N, CA, C, O and the ligand as a Tripos MOL2 file, in Angstrom:
@<TRIPOS>MOLECULE
protein
  213   211    54     0     0
PROTEIN
NO_CHARGES

@<TRIPOS>ATOM
      1 N         133.9320  169.3000  280.2760 N.3       1 MET1
      2 CA        132.7070  170.1170  279.9580 C.3       1 MET1
      3 C         132.8920  171.5790  280.1930 C.2       1 MET1
      4 O         133.2490  171.9030  281.3260 O.2       1 MET1
      5 N         132.7200  172.4390  279.3730 N.am      2 ARG2
      6 CA        132.8430  173.8600  279.5400 C.3       2 ARG2
      7 C         131.4600  174.4690  279.7180 C.2       2 ARG2
      8 O         130.5710  174.0650  278.9670 O.2       2 ARG2
      9 N         131.2030  175.3210  280.5550 N.am      3 PRO3
     10 CA        129.9680  175.9580  280.5030 C.3       3 PRO3
     11 C         129.9500  177.1140  279.4410 C.2       3 PRO3
     12 O         130.9460  177.8270  279.3180 O.2       3 PRO3
     13 N         128.9680  177.2860  278.7670 N.am      4 LYS4
     14 CA        128.7620  178.4900  277.7770 C.3       4 LYS4
     15 C         128.6440  179.8040  278.5990 C.2       4 LYS4
     16 O         127.6920  180.0280  279.3460 O.2       4 LYS4
     17 N         129.5730  180.5630  278.4240 N.am      5 ILE5
     18 CA        129.3350  181.8680  279.0840 C.3       5 ILE5
     19 C         129.3080  183.1980  278.0330 C.2       5 ILE5
     20 O         130.2270  183.4980  277.2700 O.2       5 ILE5
     21 N         128.2610  183.7870  278.1590 N.am      6 PHE6
     22 CA        128.0640  184.9810  277.3900 C.3       6 PHE6
     23 C         128.2560  186.3720  277.9320 C.2       6 PHE6
     24 O         128.1400  186.5420  279.1460 O.2       6 PHE6
     25 N         128.5040  187.2520  277.2390 N.am      7 ARG7
     26 CA        128.6260  188.7300  277.7780 C.3       7 ARG7
     27 C         127.7110  189.6030  277.1680 C.2       7 ARG7
     28 O         127.5300  189.6290  275.9510 O.2       7 ARG7
     29 N         127.0650  190.3970  278.0630 N.am      8 CYS8
     30 CA        126.2340  191.4460  277.4150 C.3       8 CYS8
     31 C         127.0750  192.6420  277.1800 C.2       8 CYS8
     32 O         127.7330  193.2050  278.0560 O.2       8 CYS8
     33 N         126.9990  193.0290  275.7900 N.am      9 GLU9
     34 CA        127.7500  194.1650  275.4560 C.3       9 GLU9
     35 C         127.3320  195.5780  276.0560 C.2       9 GLU9
     36 O         128.1600  196.4880  276.0670 O.2       9 GLU9
     37 N         126.1060  195.7510  276.5330 N.am     10 SER10
     38 CA        125.7090  196.9870  276.9650 C.3      10 SER10
     39 C         125.8020  197.2450  278.4570 C.2      10 SER10
     40 O         125.8800  198.4020  278.8690 O.2      10 SER10
     41 N         125.7970  196.1190  279.3480 N.am     11 CYS11
     42 CA        126.1390  196.3070  280.6010 C.3      11 CYS11
     43 C         127.2330  195.5430  281.2270 C.2      11 CYS11
     44 O         127.4300  195.4240  282.4370 O.2      11 CYS11
     45 N         127.9960  194.9830  280.1540 N.am     12 LYS12
     46 CA        129.3940  194.2080  280.4950 C.3      12 LYS12
     47 C         129.2290  193.2350  281.4630 C.2      12 LYS12
     48 O         130.1790  193.0560  282.2250 O.2      12 LYS12
     49 N         128.0790  192.4650  281.6220 N.am     13 ARG13
     50 CA        127.8630  191.4990  282.7690 C.3      13 ARG13
     51 C         127.9850  190.1720  281.9710 C.2      13 ARG13
     52 O         127.6700  190.0420  280.7880 O.2      13 ARG13
     53 N         128.5120  189.1550  282.8240 N.am     14 TYR14
     54 CA        128.5740  187.9120  282.1310 C.3      14 TYR14
     55 C         127.5060  186.8450  282.6950 C.2      14 TYR14
     56 O         127.3070  186.6460  283.8940 O.2      14 TYR14
     57 N         126.9400  186.2800  281.7750 N.am     15 THR15
     58 CA        125.6750  185.4050  281.9460 C.3      15 THR15
     59 C         125.6610  184.2150  281.3110 C.2      15 THR15
     60 O         126.3150  184.1860  280.2680 O.2      15 THR15
     61 N         125.0670  183.1510  281.6560 N.am     16 LEU16
     62 CA        124.8210  181.9220  280.9850 C.3      16 LEU16
     63 C         123.8540  181.8170  280.0800 C.2      16 LEU16
     64 O         123.7620  180.8750  279.2920 O.2      16 LEU16
     65 N         122.9220  182.9710  280.1560 N.am     17 LEU17
     66 CA        121.8140  183.0580  279.2690 C.3      17 LEU17
     67 C         122.2380  183.8940  277.9730 C.2      17 LEU17
     68 O         123.0180  184.8470  277.9980 O.2      17 LEU17
     69 N         121.5670  183.3580  276.7730 N.am     18 ASN18
     70 CA        121.8990  184.3240  275.7230 C.3      18 ASN18
     71 C         121.1260  185.5490  275.4710 C.2      18 ASN18
     72 O         121.2130  186.1640  274.4090 O.2      18 ASN18
     73 N         120.3310  185.9200  276.4990 N.am     19 THR19
     74 CA        119.7170  187.1140  276.5890 C.3      19 THR19
     75 C         119.9280  187.7190  277.8620 C.2      19 THR19
     76 O         119.6860  187.0150  278.8420 O.2      19 THR19
     77 N         120.3990  189.0830  278.0720 N.am     20 CYS20
     78 CA        120.7480  189.4990  279.3180 C.3      20 CYS20
     79 C         119.4910  189.7990  280.0400 C.2      20 CYS20
     80 O         118.4760  190.2830  279.5380 O.2      20 CYS20
     81 N         119.6970  189.4090  281.4560 N.am     21 LYS21
     82 CA        118.5100  189.5630  282.3880 C.3      21 LYS21
     83 C         118.1070  191.1260  282.7390 C.2      21 LYS21
     84 O         117.0160  191.5570  283.1110 O.2      21 LYS21
     85 N         119.2520  191.7820  282.5170 N.am     22 VAL22
     86 CA        119.0340  193.2520  283.1990 C.3      22 VAL22
     87 C         118.6350  194.0020  282.0400 C.2      22 VAL22
     88 O         117.5770  194.6270  282.1110 O.2      22 VAL22
     89 N         119.2950  194.0390  281.0110 N.am     23 CYS23
     90 CA        118.7910  195.0130  279.8090 C.3      23 CYS23
     91 C         117.9720  194.1890  278.6650 C.2      23 CYS23
     92 O         117.4320  194.7990  277.7420 O.2      23 CYS23
     93 N         117.9180  192.9710  278.7600 N.am     24 ARG24
     94 CA        117.1280  192.1440  277.8530 C.3      24 ARG24
     95 C         117.6810  192.1120  276.4470 C.2      24 ARG24
     96 O         116.9660  191.8380  275.4830 O.2      24 ARG24
     97 N         118.9450  192.3920  276.3480 N.am     25 LYS25
     98 CA        119.6920  192.5200  275.0070 C.3      25 LYS25
     99 C         120.3050  191.0900  274.7840 C.2      25 LYS25
    100 O         120.4790  190.3430  275.7470 O.2      25 LYS25
    101 N         120.6170  190.7330  273.5570 N.am     26 LYS26
    102 CA        121.2140  189.5140  273.0280 C.3      26 LYS26
    103 C         122.5170  189.5530  273.6960 C.2      26 LYS26
    104 O         123.0630  190.6540  273.7410 O.2      26 LYS26
    105 N         123.1100  188.5530  274.2210 N.am     27 THR27
    106 CA        124.4530  188.5290  274.7770 C.3      27 THR27
    107 C         125.3580  187.8620  273.6830 C.2      27 THR27
    108 O         124.8610  187.2580  272.7330 O.2      27 THR27
    109 N         126.5010  187.9800  273.8330 N.am     28 GLU28
    110 CA        127.7090  187.4770  272.7800 C.3      28 GLU28
    111 C         128.7110  186.6890  273.5040 C.2      28 GLU28
    112 O         129.0320  186.9520  274.6630 O.2      28 GLU28
    113 N         129.1680  185.7970  272.8760 N.am     29 ASN29
    114 CA        130.3510  184.8670  273.3580 C.3      29 ASN29
    115 C         131.7140  185.6510  273.3560 C.2      29 ASN29
    116 O         132.3010  185.9710  272.3220 O.2      29 ASN29
    117 N         132.1140  185.9030  274.5220 N.am     30 PRO30
    118 CA        133.3250  186.7940  274.5470 C.3      30 PRO30
    119 C         134.5250  186.1610  273.8940 C.2      30 PRO30
    120 O         135.3380  186.9030  273.3430 O.2      30 PRO30
    121 N         134.7240  184.7650  273.9040 N.am     31 LYS31
    122 CA        135.7340  184.2070  273.2780 C.3      31 LYS31
    123 C         135.2890  183.1940  272.0860 C.2      31 LYS31
    124 O         134.9740  182.0410  272.3790 O.2      31 LYS31
    125 N         135.2680  183.5960  270.8760 N.am     32 PRO32
    126 CA        134.9310  182.8330  269.8350 C.3      32 PRO32
    127 C         135.8850  181.5980  269.6890 C.2      32 PRO32
    128 O         137.0980  181.7550  269.5490 O.2      32 PRO32
    129 N         135.2900  180.3590  269.7280 N.am     33 ALA33
    130 CA        136.0790  179.3200  269.7130 C.3      33 ALA33
    131 C         136.8550  179.0160  268.5870 C.2      33 ALA33
    132 O         137.9680  178.4950  268.6560 O.2      33 ALA33
    133 N         136.1550  179.4080  267.3160 N.am     34 LYS34
    134 CA        136.9760  179.2420  265.9720 C.3      34 LYS34
    135 C         138.2510  180.1390  266.0470 C.2      34 LYS34
    136 O         139.3810  179.7000  265.8330 O.2      34 LYS34
    137 N         137.9800  181.3960  266.3600 N.am     35 TYR35
    138 CA        139.3830  182.2030  266.3270 C.3      35 TYR35
    139 C         140.4790  181.6530  267.1920 C.2      35 TYR35
    140 O         141.6240  181.5270  266.7560 O.2      35 TYR35
    141 N         140.1410  181.3270  268.4060 N.am     36 SER36
    142 CA        141.2570  180.8810  269.3330 C.3      36 SER36
    143 C         141.8260  179.4910  268.7750 C.2      36 SER36
    144 O         143.0310  179.2770  268.9090 O.2      36 SER36
    145 N         141.0670  178.6040  268.1980 N.am     37 ALA37
    146 CA        141.5140  177.3730  267.6770 C.3      37 ALA37
    147 C         142.4530  177.6260  266.5260 C.2      37 ALA37
    148 O         143.5030  176.9880  266.4530 O.2      37 ALA37
    149 N         142.0920  178.6190  265.5320 N.am     38 ASP38
    150 CA        142.8770  178.8940  264.4350 C.3      38 ASP38
    151 C         144.2410  179.5920  264.9340 C.2      38 ASP38
    152 O         145.2680  179.2410  264.3550 O.2      38 ASP38
    153 N         144.3280  180.4590  265.8630 N.am     39 ASP39
    154 CA        145.4280  180.9720  266.5230 C.3      39 ASP39
    155 C         146.5010  179.9980  267.0260 C.2      39 ASP39
    156 O         147.7000  180.0800  266.7590 O.2      39 ASP39
    157 N         145.8710  178.9990  267.8460 N.am     40 LYS40
    158 CA        146.6830  177.8530  268.3380 C.3      40 LYS40
    159 C         147.2940  177.0560  267.3720 C.2      40 LYS40
    160 O         148.4630  176.6910  267.4980 O.2      40 LYS40
    161 N         146.5630  176.7390  266.3680 N.am     41 PHE41
    162 CA        147.0610  175.7570  265.2990 C.3      41 PHE41
    163 C         148.1710  176.4300  264.4080 C.2      41 PHE41
    164 O         149.0710  175.7720  263.8860 O.2      41 PHE41
    165 N         148.0330  177.8300  264.2720 N.am     42 GLY42
    166 CA        148.9660  178.5390  263.5310 C.3      42 GLY42
    167 C         150.2390  178.5970  264.4040 C.2      42 GLY42
    168 O         151.3210  178.4540  263.8360 O.2      42 GLY42
    169 N         150.2000  178.7930  265.7210 N.am     43 LYS43
    170 CA        151.2940  178.7120  266.4610 C.3      43 LYS43
    171 C         151.8970  177.4890  266.4200 C.2      43 LYS43
    172 O         153.1180  177.5340  266.2700 O.2      43 LYS43
    173 N         151.3810  176.3660  266.5130 N.am     44 TYR44
    174 CA        151.7420  175.0340  266.6120 C.3      44 TYR44
    175 C         152.5120  174.7650  265.1710 C.2      44 TYR44
    176 O         153.5800  174.1570  265.1050 O.2      44 TYR44
    177 N         151.9080  175.2320  264.1880 N.am     45 ARG45
    178 CA        152.4070  174.9800  262.7630 C.3      45 ARG45
    179 C         153.7810  175.6590  262.6180 C.2      45 ARG45
    180 O         154.6970  175.1890  261.9440 O.2      45 ARG45
    181 N         153.8380  176.7970  263.3080 N.am     46 ARG46
    182 CA        155.1170  177.5070  263.1440 C.3      46 ARG46
    183 C         156.2160  176.9740  263.9930 C.2      46 ARG46
    184 O         157.3810  177.0940  263.6140 O.2      46 ARG46
    185 N         155.9210  176.3950  265.1140 N.am     47 ILE47
    186 CA        156.7760  175.6370  265.9370 C.3      47 ILE47
    187 C         157.2960  174.4720  265.2830 C.2      47 ILE47
    188 O         158.4970  174.2050  265.2730 O.2      47 ILE47
    189 N         156.3380  173.7180  264.6920 N.am     48 ALA48
    190 CA        156.5530  172.4300  264.0030 C.3      48 ALA48
    191 C         157.5640  172.6600  262.8650 C.2      48 ALA48
    192 O         158.5090  171.8960  262.6690 O.2      48 ALA48
    193 N         157.2950  173.8360  262.0720 N.am     49 LYS49
    194 CA        158.2510  174.1480  260.8830 C.3      49 LYS49
    195 C         159.7050  174.3960  261.6110 C.2      49 LYS49
    196 O         160.6970  174.0280  260.9820 O.2      49 LYS49
    197 N         159.8580  174.9090  262.7090 N.am     50 LYS50
    198 CA        161.1500  175.3820  263.1850 C.3      50 LYS50
    199 C         161.8450  174.0600  263.5320 C.2      50 LYS50
    200 O         163.0080  173.8480  263.1870 O.2      50 LYS50
    201 N         161.0870  173.1450  264.2440 N.am     51 THR51
    202 CA        161.7850  172.0210  264.7340 C.3      51 THR51
    203 C         161.9250  170.8960  263.7360 C.2      51 THR51
    204 O         162.9100  170.1570  263.7350 O.2      51 THR51
    205 N         161.0400  170.7930  262.9880 N.am     52 ASN52
    206 CA        161.2830  169.5900  261.9290 C.3      52 ASN52
    207 C         162.0130  170.1460  260.7410 C.2      52 ASN52
    208 O         161.3910  170.6170  259.7900 O.2      52 ASN52
    209 N         163.3470  170.0980  260.7810 N.am     53 LYS53
    210 CA        164.0870  170.4930  259.7480 C.3      53 LYS53
    211 C         164.3100  169.3480  258.5590 C.2      53 LYS53
    212 O         164.9790  169.6160  257.5610 O.2      53 LYS53
    213 ZN        122.8640  193.8180  279.8570 Zn       54 ZN54
@<TRIPOS>BOND
     1     1     2 1
     2     2     3 1
     3     3     4 2
     4     3     5 am
     5     5     6 1
     6     6     7 1
     7     7     8 2
     8     7     9 am
     9     9    10 1
    10    10    11 1
    11    11    12 2
    12    11    13 am
    13    13    14 1
    14    14    15 1
    15    15    16 2
    16    15    17 am
    17    17    18 1
    18    18    19 1
    19    19    20 2
    20    19    21 am
    21    21    22 1
    22    22    23 1
    23    23    24 2
    24    23    25 am
    25    25    26 1
    26    26    27 1
    27    27    28 2
    28    27    29 am
    29    29    30 1
    30    30    31 1
    31    31    32 2
    32    31    33 am
    33    33    34 1
    34    34    35 1
    35    35    36 2
    36    35    37 am
    37    37    38 1
    38    38    39 1
    39    39    40 2
    40    39    41 am
    41    41    42 1
    42    42    43 1
    43    43    44 2
    44    43    45 am
    45    45    46 1
    46    46    47 1
    47    47    48 2
    48    47    49 am
    49    49    50 1
    50    50    51 1
    51    51    52 2
    52    51    53 am
    53    53    54 1
    54    54    55 1
    55    55    56 2
    56    55    57 am
    57    57    58 1
    58    58    59 1
    59    59    60 2
    60    59    61 am
    61    61    62 1
    62    62    63 1
    63    63    64 2
    64    63    65 am
    65    65    66 1
    66    66    67 1
    67    67    68 2
    68    67    69 am
    69    69    70 1
    70    70    71 1
    71    71    72 2
    72    71    73 am
    73    73    74 1
    74    74    75 1
    75    75    76 2
    76    75    77 am
    77    77    78 1
    78    78    79 1
    79    79    80 2
    80    79    81 am
    81    81    82 1
    82    82    83 1
    83    83    84 2
    84    83    85 am
    85    85    86 1
    86    86    87 1
    87    87    88 2
    88    87    89 am
    89    89    90 1
    90    90    91 1
    91    91    92 2
    92    91    93 am
    93    93    94 1
    94    94    95 1
    95    95    96 2
    96    95    97 am
    97    97    98 1
    98    98    99 1
    99    99   100 2
   100    99   101 am
   101   101   102 1
   102   102   103 1
   103   103   104 2
   104   103   105 am
   105   105   106 1
   106   106   107 1
   107   107   108 2
   108   107   109 am
   109   109   110 1
   110   110   111 1
   111   111   112 2
   112   111   113 am
   113   113   114 1
   114   114   115 1
   115   115   116 2
   116   115   117 am
   117   117   118 1
   118   118   119 1
   119   119   120 2
   120   119   121 am
   121   121   122 1
   122   122   123 1
   123   123   124 2
   124   123   125 am
   125   125   126 1
   126   126   127 1
   127   127   128 2
   128   127   129 am
   129   129   130 1
   130   130   131 1
   131   131   132 2
   132   131   133 am
   133   133   134 1
   134   134   135 1
   135   135   136 2
   136   135   137 am
   137   137   138 1
   138   138   139 1
   139   139   140 2
   140   139   141 am
   141   141   142 1
   142   142   143 1
   143   143   144 2
   144   143   145 am
   145   145   146 1
   146   146   147 1
   147   147   148 2
   148   147   149 am
   149   149   150 1
   150   150   151 1
   151   151   152 2
   152   151   153 am
   153   153   154 1
   154   154   155 1
   155   155   156 2
   156   155   157 am
   157   157   158 1
   158   158   159 1
   159   159   160 2
   160   159   161 am
   161   161   162 1
   162   162   163 1
   163   163   164 2
   164   163   165 am
   165   165   166 1
   166   166   167 1
   167   167   168 2
   168   167   169 am
   169   169   170 1
   170   170   171 1
   171   171   172 2
   172   171   173 am
   173   173   174 1
   174   174   175 1
   175   175   176 2
   176   175   177 am
   177   177   178 1
   178   178   179 1
   179   179   180 2
   180   179   181 am
   181   181   182 1
   182   182   183 1
   183   183   184 2
   184   183   185 am
   185   185   186 1
   186   186   187 1
   187   187   188 2
   188   187   189 am
   189   189   190 1
   190   190   191 1
   191   191   192 2
   192   191   193 am
   193   193   194 1
   194   194   195 1
   195   195   196 2
   196   195   197 am
   197   197   198 1
   198   198   199 1
   199   199   200 2
   200   199   201 am
   201   201   202 1
   202   202   203 1
   203   203   204 2
   204   203   205 am
   205   205   206 1
   206   206   207 1
   207   207   208 2
   208   207   209 am
   209   209   210 1
   210   210   211 1
   211   211   212 2
@<TRIPOS>SUBSTRUCTURE
     1 MET1         2 RESIDUE 1 A MET
     2 ARG2         6 RESIDUE 1 A ARG
     3 PRO3        10 RESIDUE 1 A PRO
     4 LYS4        14 RESIDUE 1 A LYS
     5 ILE5        18 RESIDUE 1 A ILE
     6 PHE6        22 RESIDUE 1 A PHE
     7 ARG7        26 RESIDUE 1 A ARG
     8 CYS8        30 RESIDUE 1 A CYS
     9 GLU9        34 RESIDUE 1 A GLU
    10 SER10       38 RESIDUE 1 A SER
    11 CYS11       42 RESIDUE 1 A CYS
    12 LYS12       46 RESIDUE 1 A LYS
    13 ARG13       50 RESIDUE 1 A ARG
    14 TYR14       54 RESIDUE 1 A TYR
    15 THR15       58 RESIDUE 1 A THR
    16 LEU16       62 RESIDUE 1 A LEU
    17 LEU17       66 RESIDUE 1 A LEU
    18 ASN18       70 RESIDUE 1 A ASN
    19 THR19       74 RESIDUE 1 A THR
    20 CYS20       78 RESIDUE 1 A CYS
    21 LYS21       82 RESIDUE 1 A LYS
    22 VAL22       86 RESIDUE 1 A VAL
    23 CYS23       90 RESIDUE 1 A CYS
    24 ARG24       94 RESIDUE 1 A ARG
    25 LYS25       98 RESIDUE 1 A LYS
    26 LYS26      102 RESIDUE 1 A LYS
    27 THR27      106 RESIDUE 1 A THR
    28 GLU28      110 RESIDUE 1 A GLU
    29 ASN29      114 RESIDUE 1 A ASN
    30 PRO30      118 RESIDUE 1 A PRO
    31 LYS31      122 RESIDUE 1 A LYS
    32 PRO32      126 RESIDUE 1 A PRO
    33 ALA33      130 RESIDUE 1 A ALA
    34 LYS34      134 RESIDUE 1 A LYS
    35 TYR35      138 RESIDUE 1 A TYR
    36 SER36      142 RESIDUE 1 A SER
    37 ALA37      146 RESIDUE 1 A ALA
    38 ASP38      150 RESIDUE 1 A ASP
    39 ASP39      154 RESIDUE 1 A ASP
    40 LYS40      158 RESIDUE 1 A LYS
    41 PHE41      162 RESIDUE 1 A PHE
    42 GLY42      166 RESIDUE 1 A GLY
    43 LYS43      170 RESIDUE 1 A LYS
    44 TYR44      174 RESIDUE 1 A TYR
    45 ARG45      178 RESIDUE 1 A ARG
    46 ARG46      182 RESIDUE 1 A ARG
    47 ILE47      186 RESIDUE 1 A ILE
    48 ALA48      190 RESIDUE 1 A ALA
    49 LYS49      194 RESIDUE 1 A LYS
    50 LYS50      198 RESIDUE 1 A LYS
    51 THR51      202 RESIDUE 1 A THR
    52 ASN52      206 RESIDUE 1 A ASN
    53 LYS53      210 RESIDUE 1 A LYS
    54 ZN54       213 GROUP 0 **** ****
């Protein structure tokens, strides 16, 4: 289980809340899961192409 960690863009604080306690702004996920998953699969696909001749 991964805890959801968000980051406030204005004060650069990490928080588990989707609203910053300090400046009351909406926080954002610093690592979008979709993007990193795509990147990983792309890497594996390239490796698979090289090794499976
Ligand atoms: Zn903040």
